[in-house]
C-alpha positions in Angstrom: -26.3 -47.2 -116.9 -23.2 -49.5 -116.5 -22.1 -51.6 -113.6 -19.2 -49.0 -113.2 -21.5 -45.7 -112.8 -23.8 -47.7 -110.5 -21.0 -48.8 -108.2 -19.8 -45.1 -108.4 -23.4 -43.6 -107.4 -23.5 -46.4 -104.5 -20.3 -45.2 -103.3 -21.3 -41.9 -103.2 -24.0 -42.8 -100.9 -21.8 -45.0 -99.0 -19.5 -42.3 -98.2 -22.4 -40.1 -96.5 -23.7 -43.1 -94.9 -20.5 -43.5 -93.2 -20.2 -40.0 -91.1 -24.0 -40.8 -90.0 -22.9 -44.3 -88.8 -19.6 -43.2 -87.0 -22.4 -40.9 -85.0 -24.3 -43.8 -84.3 -21.4 -45.6 -83.1 -20.2 -43.0 -80.9 -23.8 -43.0 -79.6 -23.8 -46.7 -79.0 -20.6 -46.0 -77.2 -22.1 -43.8 -74.8 -25.2 -45.5 -73.9 -22.8 -49.1 -73.1 -20.7 -46.7 -71.1 -23.9 -45.6 -68.9 -25.1 -49.1 -69.0 -21.9 -50.0 -67.0 -20.4 -52.0 -69.8 -16.9 -51.0 -68.8 -16.9 -53.5 -66.3 -16.6 -57.3 -67.4 -18.9 -58.7 -69.8 -22.2 -59.9 -67.4 -25.7 -61.2 -68.5 -26.8 -57.9 -70.1 -23.4 -57.8 -72.1 -24.0 -61.3 -73.7 -27.9 -60.7 -74.1 -27.1 -57.3 -75.9 -24.6 -59.2 -78.1 -26.9 -62.3 -78.9 -29.8 -59.9 -79.9 -27.7 -57.7 -81.6 -25.9 -60.2 -83.8 -29.6 -62.1 -84.3 -30.9 -58.9 -85.4 -28.8 -56.8 -87.4 -25.6 -58.7 -87.9 -27.0 -61.8 -89.6 -29.3 -60.0 -91.8 -26.2 -58.2 -93.9 -25.3 -61.5 -95.0 -28.9 -62.8 -95.6 -28.5 -61.6 -99.6 -25.4 -63.8 -100.6 -28.0 -66.2 -102.5 -28.7 -62.6 -104.7 -25.2 -62.5 -105.1 -25.2 -65.8 -106.3 -28.2 -65.7 -108.7 -26.2 -62.4 -110.0 -22.6 -65.1 -110.3 -25.0 -67.6 -112.1 -25.9 -65.3 -114.8 -22.4 -63.8 -115.0 -20.5 -66.9 -115.7 -23.0 -69.3 -116.9 -25.5 -66.8 -118.9 -26.9 -69.7 -121.2 -27.8 -71.9 -118.2 -31.2 -74.1 -118.8 -32.0 -74.7 -115.1 -30.8 -71.5 -113.3 -32.5 -72.7 -110.5 -31.2 -75.7 -109.9 -27.9 -74.0 -110.3 -28.4 -71.8 -107.5 -29.3 -74.6 -105.3 -26.0 -76.2 -106.0 -24.5 -72.7 -105.1 -26.3 -72.8 -101.8 -25.2 -76.2 -101.2 -22.0 -75.6 -101.4 -22.3 -72.7 -99.8 -23.6 -74.9 -96.7 -21.0 -77.5 -96.9 -18.7 -75.0 -97.1 -19.5 -73.8 -93.4 -20.2 -77.3 -91.9 -16.2 -78.2 -93.0 -15.4 -75.2 -91.3 -17.4 -76.1 -87.9 -15.8 -79.5 -88.8 -12.5 -78.2 -88.8 -12.9 -75.8 -85.8 -13.8 -79.0 -83.5 -10.9 -81.0 -84.1 -8.3 -78.1 -84.6 -9.8 -75.2 -82.8 -6.3 -72.9 -82.5 -6.4 -73.2 -86.3 -9.9 -72.5 -86.6 -9.9 -69.2 -84.4 -6.5 -68.1 -86.1 -8.6 -68.4 -89.3 -11.5 -66.7 -88.5 -9.6 -64.1 -87.1 -7.5 -62.9 -90.2 -10.3 -63.3 -92.2 -12.7 -60.9 -90.1 -9.9 -58.5 -90.2 -9.8 -58.5 -94.1 -13.9 -58.6 -93.8 -13.9 -55.8 -91.7 -11.7 -53.8 -93.7 -14.0 -54.1 -96.8 -16.2 -51.4 -94.9 -13.9 -48.7 -96.2 -13.6 -50.0 -99.9 -13.7 -47.2 -102.3 -12.3 -44.7 -100.1 -9.2 -46.2 -98.3 -5.9 -47.5 -100.2 -6.2 -51.9 -99.6 -3.4 -51.3 -97.1 -5.1 -48.5 -94.9 -8.7 -50.9 -95.1 -6.3 -54.1 -93.9 -4.7 -52.2 -91.1 -8.2 -51.2 -90.1 -9.7 -54.5 -89.6 -6.5 -55.5 -87.8 -7.5 -52.5 -85.5 -10.7 -53.5 -85.2 -10.0 -57.4 -84.2 -6.5 -56.8 -82.5 -7.4 -53.7 -80.0 -8.8 -55.6 -77.5 -6.3 -58.6 -77.3 -4.0 -55.5 -76.4 -6.2 -53.3 -73.5 -8.7 -55.9 -72.6 -6.3 -59.1 -72.3 -7.7 -61.4 -69.3 -11.3 -60.4 -70.8 -10.3 -62.0 -74.0 -8.7 -64.6 -72.9 -11.5 -65.9 -71.3 -13.2 -65.5 -74.3 -11.0 -67.6 -76.3 -10.8 -70.6 -73.6 -14.3 -70.4 -74.0 -14.0 -71.0 -77.9 -12.1 -74.4 -76.9 -8.3 -72.6 -77.5 -6.7 -74.0 -74.7 -3.8 -71.2 -74.7 -4.9 -68.1 -75.6 -1.5 -66.5 -74.7 0.1 -66.8 -78.5 -2.8 -64.4 -79.5 -2.5 -61.7 -76.9 1.1 -62.0 -77.6 1.0 -61.3 -81.5 -1.7 -58.9 -81.3 0.7 -56.1 -80.0 2.8 -55.8 -82.9 0.0 -56.3 -85.1 -1.4 -53.1 -83.7 1.7 -50.9 -83.4 2.3 -51.9 -86.7 -1.5 -51.3 -87.8 -1.8 -48.1 -86.0 1.6 -46.6 -87.0 0.1 -47.3 -91.1 -3.3 -45.4 -90.2 -1.5 -42.2 -89.3 1.3 -42.0 -91.9 -0.4 -39.4 -94.1 -3.2 -38.4 -91.6 -4.0 -35.4 -93.3 -5.4 -37.8 -96.4 -7.3 -40.1 -94.3 -10.6 -37.9 -94.2 -12.6 -37.0 -91.4 -14.9 -40.0 -90.9 -12.1 -42.6 -91.0 -10.0 -41.3 -88.2 -13.2 -40.3 -86.1 -14.1 -44.1 -86.6 -10.6 -45.1 -85.9 -10.5 -43.0 -82.5 -13.8 -44.4 -81.5 -12.0 -48.3 -82.0 -8.9 -46.9 -79.5 -11.9 -45.4 -77.1 -13.9 -48.2 -77.4 -11.7 -51.2 -76.9 -10.3 -49.2 -74.0 -13.4 -48.5 -71.9 -15.5 -51.1 -72.9 -15.9 -54.8 -72.1 -14.7 -56.6 -75.4 -18.5 -57.8 -75.9 -19.8 -54.7 -75.9 -17.0 -53.3 -78.0 -17.9 -55.8 -80.8 -21.7 -54.9 -80.6 -21.0 -51.4 -80.9 -18.9 -52.0 -84.1 -20.2 -54.8 -85.8 -23.9 -53.7 -85.1 -23.8 -50.3 -85.7 -21.4 -49.7 -88.2 -20.5 -53.1 -90.1 -23.8 -54.4 -91.0 -26.1 -51.2 -91.1 -23.0 -50.2 -93.9 -23.3 -53.5 -96.1 -26.8 -53.9 -95.9 -26.7 -50.6 -97.3 -24.2 -51.8 -100.1 -26.7 -55.0 -101.0 -30.2 -52.4 -101.0 -28.5 -50.8 -103.8 -26.1 -53.4 -105.6 -29.9 -55.4 -105.8 -32.1 -52.7 -106.6 -33.6 -53.8 -102.7 -36.0 -50.1 -102.6 -38.0 -50.9 -99.8 -37.9 -52.6 -96.4 -40.5 -54.9 -96.9 -38.9 -56.1 -99.6 -35.4 -56.6 -98.0 -37.2 -58.3 -95.3 -39.2 -60.4 -97.5 -35.6 -61.5 -99.3 -33.7 -61.6 -96.2 -36.2 -63.6 -94.2 -36.0 -67.1 -95.5 -32.2 -66.8 -94.9 -32.1 -65.6 -91.5 -34.6 -67.9 -90.1 -32.7 -71.0 -91.3 -29.4 -69.4 -89.7 -31.0 -69.1 -86.5 -32.7 -72.3 -86.2 -29.0 -73.9 -87.1 -27.7 -71.8 -84.4 -30.5 -72.9 -81.7 -29.1 -76.7 -82.5 -25.1 -75.7 -82.2 -26.8 -74.3 -79.1 -28.2 -77.4 -77.7 -25.6 -79.2 -78.9 -23.2 -77.5 -76.9 -25.8 -77.1 -74.1 -23.9 -79.2 -71.6 -21.3 -75.9 -71.0 -22.3 -73.4 -68.7 -24.7 -70.8 -70.5 -22.4 -68.3 -71.1 -19.8 -70.8 -72.5 -22.7 -72.5 -75.2 -23.9 -68.7 -76.1 -20.3 -67.2 -76.7 -19.2 -70.7 -78.5 -22.9 -70.6 -80.4 -22.2 -66.9 -81.1 -18.5 -66.7 -82.9 -18.2 -70.1 -83.7 -21.3 -69.7 -85.8 -20.2 -66.5 -87.4 -16.6 -67.7 -88.5 -18.7 -70.5 -90.4 -20.8 -68.2 -92.1 -17.5 -65.4 -92.3 -15.7 -67.9 -95.3 -18.5 -68.4 -97.8 -19.7 -65.0 -97.0 -16.2 -63.6 -98.0 -16.0 -65.5 -101.2 -19.2 -64.5 -102.5 -19.0 -60.9 -101.7 -15.2 -60.9 -103.2 -16.9 -62.7 -106.3 -19.8 -60.4 -106.7 -17.5 -57.6 -106.3 -15.3 -58.5 -109.0 -18.7 -58.7 -111.2 -19.2 -55.5 -110.3 -16.0 -53.9 -111.6 -16.3 -55.6 -115.0 -17.5 -54.7 -117.7 -21.1 -55.5 -119.0 -21.6 -58.3 -121.3 -23.6 -57.7 -124.4 -26.3 -59.5 -125.1 
């Protein structure tokens, strides 16, 4: 089977999964409301965020080394030492993450800007294969910008905890972004599909009624991460859960250790501030190399199979 045919089969399964995950996201939103997560974020919101990102969010990026091995096999098919090449690949991956951490430490406003833009582009891939590129980018923009518009005071507090002293420019920029993105999404609404429109409605509702941390958990852990894990399972032929855990566990454990070190580094802050920094700055440092690897992997997935 060619890579294109495998990709079509994966897209068919992914389309059905999206519909189920929309229901999961809706159920999570209801549970959050019953748990009084419409109020400002408290200890429970932070706890759920921490556990959700650690157990459900990080694993979907724990297969980048498999994609790296595929890239090496594709671009360097005659490499004599593929394991050494993979080690160099992972070293570059780690150095890029550390570079982003250094950048955030010195220029936090720039770091947050880059993180938000790349996150919007990355979340747009949740509808890859079903929506046009412009519609996917608008979806990602809505995921990121909606809380800035409907819960500005709470978002401003989170932004300041991320070492960005002045959140006002982000709040002001979010309004036209949401208006433009929502307008583009609603154009041709009849052709968008029930799952996409339902998910968009849930984003609008969740951003309005939940605190930003609870909203992020509902989307990131109940829609984005499961969707990408399913895609990775098809791409790498990981048919069993035990096999997936075996492959992902080393990377996840290393990430947990890195996050623990980051938390200790920032432990002079209030617990809430240190945890939010660890989670979101840590995600930022992993997002850029993860997106780069995913983009390269997508390119070779669409490329014709090379003859031996």
